[in-house]
C-alpha positions in Angstrom: 104.3 121.7 140.0 102.8 118.2 139.0 99.0 117.9 140.2 97.7 114.6 140.9 94.3 113.3 140.8 92.9 113.4 144.7 89.8 111.8 144.7 88.1 108.8 142.4 84.7 109.5 141.3 82.9 106.6 140.3 82.3 106.3 136.3 78.8 107.2 135.2 77.2 104.8 132.3 75.3 105.9 129.3 75.2 109.0 127.6 72.3 110.3 130.0 74.7 110.6 132.9 77.7 111.8 131.3 77.1 115.1 131.2 78.0 115.2 127.6 75.2 116.9 125.2 74.8 117.7 121.8 74.7 121.1 120.8 71.3 120.3 119.1 69.9 119.6 122.4 67.4 121.4 124.1 69.9 120.7 127.2 72.6 122.6 125.4 72.3 125.9 127.1 74.8 129.3 128.4 73.4 129.5 132.0 75.6 126.8 133.6 77.7 129.3 135.6 81.3 128.1 135.4 85.0 129.3 136.6 86.6 127.5 133.6 85.8 126.9 129.8 87.7 124.5 128.4 87.8 124.4 124.4 88.6 120.7 123.0 87.7 117.4 124.2 91.0 115.7 123.6 93.4 114.4 126.1 94.8 117.7 127.4 91.4 119.3 127.5 89.9 116.9 129.5 92.8 116.0 131.6 92.8 119.9 132.6 89.0 119.8 133.1 89.2 116.7 135.9 92.5 118.6 137.7 90.5 121.9 137.5 87.7 120.0 139.3 90.1 118.6 141.6 90.7 122.1 142.4 87.7 122.7 143.2 86.6 125.1 139.8 83.6 124.7 138.2 84.0 123.7 134.5 82.5 123.0 131.2 84.3 121.7 127.8 83.3 122.6 124.5 84.2 120.3 121.7 83.8 121.1 118.0 83.3 117.8 116.6 80.2 115.3 117.4 82.7 113.1 119.7 85.2 112.5 122.5 89.2 112.0 122.1 90.6 114.7 119.6 93.3 112.8 118.0 93.1 109.7 120.1 90.6 107.6 117.8 90.0 104.1 118.1 87.6 102.1 115.5 86.8 98.3 114.9 87.8 97.6 111.4 87.2 94.1 110.3 87.3 92.7 113.7 90.5 94.5 115.0 90.2 97.9 117.5 92.6 100.2 114.8 93.9 103.2 116.3 93.4 105.8 113.6 95.5 108.4 115.7 97.8 108.2 118.9 98.5 104.5 118.8 100.7 103.6 121.9 101.5 104.0 125.5 105.4 104.5 125.3 107.5 104.1 128.1 107.5 107.2 129.3 103.7 107.9 129.5 103.6 108.2 133.6 100.7 110.4 133.5 98.5 108.6 130.9 99.0 105.6 132.7 98.3 107.1 136.0 95.1 108.2 134.8 93.8 105.1 132.9 94.7 103.1 135.9 92.6 105.7 138.2 89.5 105.4 136.1 89.7 101.5 136.0 91.1 100.9 132.6 93.1 97.9 131.5 96.2 98.1 129.6 97.5 95.6 127.4 100.8 95.1 125.6 100.5 96.3 121.6 99.6 93.3 119.6 100.5 94.6 116.1 103.2 92.0 114.8 103.9 92.4 111.2 106.0 90.7 108.4 109.4 91.7 107.3 109.6 94.2 104.5 110.3 94.2 101.0 111.7 97.5 99.2 109.9 98.8 96.4 112.2 101.8 95.0 112.7 103.3 91.5 109.6 100.8 90.2 111.3 97.5 91.1 110.9 95.5 94.1 114.1 94.5 95.9 114.6 91.9 99.3 116.7 93.5 102.2 119.7 90.6 101.3 119.8 92.3 98.0 119.4 96.0 98.9 123.3 97.2 99.4 124.3 95.9 95.9 121.1 96.3 93.7 121.4 98.4 90.7 118.7 100.5 92.1 120.1 101.6 94.9 121.3 104.8 94.2 122.8 105.9 97.7 126.8 106.2 98.5 129.1 104.9 100.5 128.0 103.6 104.0 124.5 104.6 103.1 124.4 101.8 100.9 124.5 99.0 103.8 121.4 100.6 105.3 117.4 99.8 104.3 115.7 102.6 103.4 113.6 102.2 106.3 116.4 102.8 108.7 118.0 105.7 106.8 116.8 108.9 108.5 116.7 107.3 112.4 120.3 105.9 112.0 121.7 109.3 110.9 119.6 111.1 113.6 120.9 108.9 116.3 124.3 109.5 114.3 124.3 113.4 114.9 121.9 114.1 117.6 124.3 116.8 119.8 121.0 116.8 122.5 122.3 115.0 125.9 119.2 115.9 127.4 115.6 116.6 127.1 116.3 120.1 128.0 118.8 121.0 125.4 116.2 121.7 122.8 115.4 124.7 124.3 119.1 125.8 125.2 120.1 128.7 122.9 123.2 127.2 122.6 121.6 124.6 120.0 119.4 127.6 118.0 122.0 127.3 114.8 120.0 123.6 114.5 116.6 125.7 114.3 117.2 125.5 110.3 115.3 122.5 107.7 116.8 119.0 108.4 117.4 118.4 104.8 119.9 121.8 105.0 121.8 120.1 108.0 122.0 116.7 106.7 123.3 118.2 103.2 126.1 119.7 105.6 127.2 116.2 106.6 127.5 115.1 103.2 124.0 113.1 102.9 123.8 112.2 99.4 120.7 113.6 97.5 119.2 109.8 96.8 119.3 109.2 101.0 117.4 112.6 101.4 114.5 111.5 98.8 114.4 108.2 100.6 114.6 109.8 104.0 111.5 111.8 103.0 109.4 108.5 102.5 108.4 107.7 106.0 109.2 111.0 107.9 107.7 111.8 111.2 107.1 115.5 110.4 105.5 117.4 107.2 108.9 117.3 105.0 112.6 117.5 105.4 112.8 120.4 103.5 110.9 122.1 105.9 111.0 120.7 109.2 113.6 121.9 112.1 116.6 119.8 112.4 116.6 120.8 116.3 112.8 119.6 116.2 113.7 116.5 115.3 116.7 116.2 117.2 114.3 116.8 120.3 112.1 114.2 119.0 115.0 111.7 119.3 116.1 112.6 122.7 112.7 112.0 124.3 112.7 108.3 122.1 116.1 107.4 123.6 115.4 108.3 127.2 112.0 106.4 126.5 114.0 103.3 126.1 114.6 103.6 122.1 118.5 103.1 121.8 118.6 101.3 118.6 118.3 102.9 115.7 118.9 99.6 113.6 115.6 98.6 115.1 112.1 99.1 113.5 110.0 101.4 115.1 106.8 99.2 114.0 106.2 96.1 114.0 107.8 92.7 115.8 111.4 94.5 115.9 110.1 97.3 117.9 110.3 98.6 121.5 107.4 96.9 123.5 104.5 99.2 123.9 101.4 99.3 125.3 97.4 100.3 124.7 94.4 100.5 126.5 92.1 97.2 126.1 89.2 98.1 123.7 91.2 101.0 122.3 92.8 104.1 123.0 89.7 106.3 122.8 88.4 105.0 125.4 90.9 106.9 128.1 89.3 110.0 127.0 85.7 108.6 127.1 86.4 107.6 130.7 87.9 110.9 131.3 84.8 113.1 130.3 82.6 110.5 132.2 84.4 111.1 135.3 83.5 115.1 135.0 81.3 116.9 136.7 80.8 119.4 134.6 79.1 119.3 131.1 80.8 118.6 128.1 79.1 120.0 124.8 79.8 118.6 121.5 79.1 120.0 117.6 80.2 123.4 119.2 82.8 125.1 116.8 84.1 128.2 118.3 84.0 131.4 116.2 85.1 134.1 118.9 86.2 134.9 122.2 85.7 138.0 123.7 86.8 139.6 126.7 84.0 142.2 128.3 83.3 143.0 131.9 85.6 140.8 133.8 84.9 137.9 131.9 85.2 136.1 128.5 82.1 135.2 126.0 82.8 132.3 123.6 80.3 132.4 120.9 80.0 129.1 118.4 79.1 128.3 115.3 75.5 126.9 116.6 74.4 130.3 117.9 75.1 129.2 121.4 77.6 131.0 123.7 79.3 130.4 126.7 80.7 132.8 129.9 83.6 132.3 132.0 86.3 133.9 134.0 89.0 131.5 132.3 89.5 129.4 129.4 91.7 127.1 128.2 92.2 126.7 124.7 93.6 122.8 123.7 93.2 122.8 120.5 95.8 122.7 117.5 96.9 125.9 116.6 95.3 125.9 113.1 92.0 125.5 114.1 92.5 129.1 115.7 93.4 130.5 112.7 89.1 130.4 112.4 88.6 132.3 115.8 88.5 135.8 116.3 89.9 137.1 119.4 89.0 140.2 121.0 91.5 141.7 122.4 93.8 140.4 119.8 96.2 137.9 121.2 100.2 139.3 121.3 101.8 139.5 117.8 104.2 136.7 118.6 101.3 134.3 119.6 99.0 135.4 116.3 102.6 134.8 114.1 102.9 131.2 115.7 99.2 130.6 115.0 99.2 132.0 111.2 102.6 129.8 110.6 101.6 126.8 112.1 101.7 123.6 109.9 100.9 119.8 111.0 102.2 116.9 109.7 100.0 114.6 108.0 99.1 110.8 108.9 96.9 108.7 106.5 96.0 105.3 107.1 94.1 102.8 104.8 93.0 99.3 105.9 92.7 96.1 103.6 91.4 92.6 104.0 93.8 89.8 102.5 91.7 87.3 100.5 94.8 84.9 99.7 98.0 85.5 100.2 99.9 86.8 98.0 103.6 86.8 99.1 104.1 82.8 98.9 103.5 83.7 95.1 106.5 86.0 94.7 108.9 84.8 97.1 109.5 88.3 98.6 108.4 89.7 102.2 105.1 90.3 102.6 105.2 94.0 104.3 106.3 96.6 101.9 108.3 100.1 102.1 107.9 102.0 99.0 108.8 105.6 97.5 105.0 105.2 96.5 102.2 107.4 97.6 101.4 104.6 99.8 105.0 104.5 101.4 104.5 101.6 103.8 102.1 98.6 103.5 101.8 96.5 107.1 101.1 93.1 106.5 100.0 91.8 110.0 100.3 88.6 111.8 98.1 87.0 113.9 98.7 85.5 117.1 97.7 82.0 115.1 100.3 82.8 112.7 98.0 83.8 109.9 97.5 87.2 107.7 94.5 88.8 107.1 94.7 92.4 107.5 97.0 95.2 105.5 97.4 98.9 107.3 98.9 101.4 104.4 100.5 104.0 106.5 101.3 107.2 105.0 103.0 110.0 106.8 103.9 113.7 105.8 103.1 115.7 103.4 102.3 112.6 100.8 98.9 112.2 102.4 98.4 115.3 100.6 98.5 113.1 97.6 96.2 110.6 99.3 93.7 113.3 100.2 93.4 114.5 96.3 92.1 111.2 95.3 88.2 111.1 95.6 86.6 109.1 98.1 84.7 107.0 95.4 87.8 106.5 93.5 89.8 105.4 96.7 89.6 101.7 96.6 90.5 101.7 92.9 93.5 103.8 93.1 94.6 101.8 96.2 94.0 98.5 94.6 95.6 99.5 90.9 98.9 101.1 92.7 99.4 98.1 94.6 99.0 95.7 91.4 101.7 98.0 89.9 103.8 97.3 92.5 103.4 93.7 93.0 101.4 92.3 90.5 100.8 89.0 92.7 98.1 91.2 95.1 96.1 91.6 91.8 92.7 90.1 92.9 93.8 89.0 96.4 93.4 92.2 98.6 90.3 94.8 99.6 90.2 98.3 100.8 87.9 97.9 103.3 88.7 101.7 105.3 90.6 105.0 105.3 91.3 107.8 107.4 93.3 110.4 107.1 94.2 113.3 109.5 95.6 116.0 107.2 92.0 115.8 105.9 90.0 116.4 109.5 89.2 119.9 108.9 89.8 121.2 112.7 93.5 119.7 113.0 94.8 119.5 109.3 97.3 117.2 110.6 98.3 114.7 113.4 101.3 116.5 115.1 102.4 119.9 115.3 105.7 120.5 113.0 108.1 123.0 114.1 109.5 124.7 110.9 113.0 126.4 110.4 113.3 129.4 113.0 110.1 128.4 114.8 111.6 126.8 117.8 113.5 130.2 118.0 111.0 132.6 117.8 107.6 130.5 118.9 108.4 127.7 121.6 107.6 130.3 124.5 104.9 132.2 122.8 102.8 129.1 121.9 102.8 128.1 125.5 102.3 131.6 127.2 98.9 132.4 128.8 97.5 136.0 128.0 95.1 137.5 130.7 92.7 134.8 131.4 93.2 133.1 128.3 95.7 129.5 128.5 97.0 127.6 126.0 97.6 123.5 126.4 98.1 120.5 123.8 100.6 118.4 122.3 101.7 121.7 120.3 103.1 123.0 123.3 104.9 119.8 124.3 108.7 120.3 126.2 109.9 117.5 127.9 107.6 114.7 126.8 106.0 113.1 123.2 102.3 112.6 122.5 99.6 111.7 124.6 102.2 112.5 127.4 102.9 115.9 126.4 99.3 116.6 126.3 98.5 116.0 129.7 101.8 117.3 130.9 100.5 120.6 129.5 97.4 120.3 131.6 99.5 120.0 134.3 101.3 123.5 133.4 98.0 125.5 132.8 96.1 124.5 135.9 99.0 125.6 137.8 99.2 128.6 135.7 95.4 129.3 136.8 95.8 128.4 140.4 99.0 131.0 140.5 96.2 133.5 138.8 93.7 133.2 141.7 95.8 132.8 144.7 
C-alpha cells in the first residue's frame, strides 16, 4: 500500500511555532495524549508521523539529539553547503521528490565537480595513464588495466546475478550470503585487487559484508540509471543527481514544521514497557511518554541500549545485537594555493592510506578552493582514533607525505565522522554474512504495538528513499492493526 499526502499544511515559521521542544524546556511533558509515539526525527520517523497524521492519528516524535534530520545533516563550511550525511537525491527517489515538492522546497542539480584522480599506491604517486604498466601495480591479468577506484564496481557489475530488485530476497540466491571477499576469491580475483577494492568500499569491510547485499545495491543502482561501471560514482563523470537548495537537511526540517504534534529533542530512550494496554517510554532525562503504538526508526545499534519489556522476539534481538554499520568520515580543507601545478599530477587523489579519497572541487568559474577527504568503511576507525586536537596536524602531515607539493598550501577547517556518532555508530546498515538469510524479515517485522522503520529495513530502495518507503510500510501495518 503506497500512502500519499492528501493535504498540504502551511509551514510555520520559527521555533515557537514548530512544536519542537527541548527536553530541558518547561513545555516538555508527557500529558499530551497521542495514539502513536515515533522514536527518531530522521526521514523515516518524520515521514511516518506525517502519514499517520494524514490518517487521523495523533502523533508525537522523540529524538535523542538536539536537532532534526538523523543522518541527513547539512552544514555551511567555508561558504559551501556540505552534506555531512545523505548527499544526493537519486533518480529513483520518487517519495523524496514528492514530499520536497509538496513542502515547497526547491531542488537543484548536485553542483560538486572534481578534478580527476591521481593514484597513490604502495607509497608512490602514479598518473592514471601510467597505472597499467606501473611497477607499483601488483594486480594481475585484466585487473591491471582497471583503475583502483573502479576495481570493485567493475567486478560487481560483471558478476552480479540479480536481474530484479526483489531477487536479493529470493532463496535461490541465498548461497551468495557470504563475505564478499570469499565470493571474489572464488572468481579468481587477486589478493592485491582485493586489498585495493577494500579501500573505498561502501560497506564496513569486504571481509565482512555479504556479497548478496552488495549485489542488491548494484541492482538498485543499475535500476536507477548507473549502468556503466567505468564511470566514477562521484565527480564530473558521475550520474547527474540532485539535492535540496540550501542543504538536504532542509527537507526533514520542513517535514517537522508541517507536523501538528510535538517533536521532543534531547530525549534519549532508555526503556519501552507495555502495561495497561499501552506502551510507556522512559527517557534518560527522566521524562516519560505513553501511547498505544510506537514506531521505532533509529539505527539498530542504538536499540542495544534500550530495555524492552516484554522482550523482543529472539530473531529481532539477535539482529540488534549483531548489527554493524558502515562508517563514513569527511574532512574539509581550504586550498590556500594550488599544489598540482607544481608536481604535474591530477589534483584529486585516490590513495591506499587512511584518508582514502581526496576530492579537489572545481568551482563554476574554474577555480579550486576546497577539498573533501572522504573515508569509507572500517578505515574510519583509524581517523576516529586520532585525538581531536591532533587531527589537523595528522591530516596535513599525511598529505605532505603522499604529495610533498601540498605542504604549506592547505588548511583543515572541519570534519565529521558518522562512526563516531554515539547514536548510529555508522552511516548505513551493513548486512554481514548470513544476515540476509537470518534477519531480513525479522529486522522489519512488527511486534504487538511496536513497528520498525528506517533505512536498515530497506527492501527495494536505497538511502533516503528506503527510509521513506519503510514509513509507508509501517503506517499500512498500523492501519491494518486498527481496522
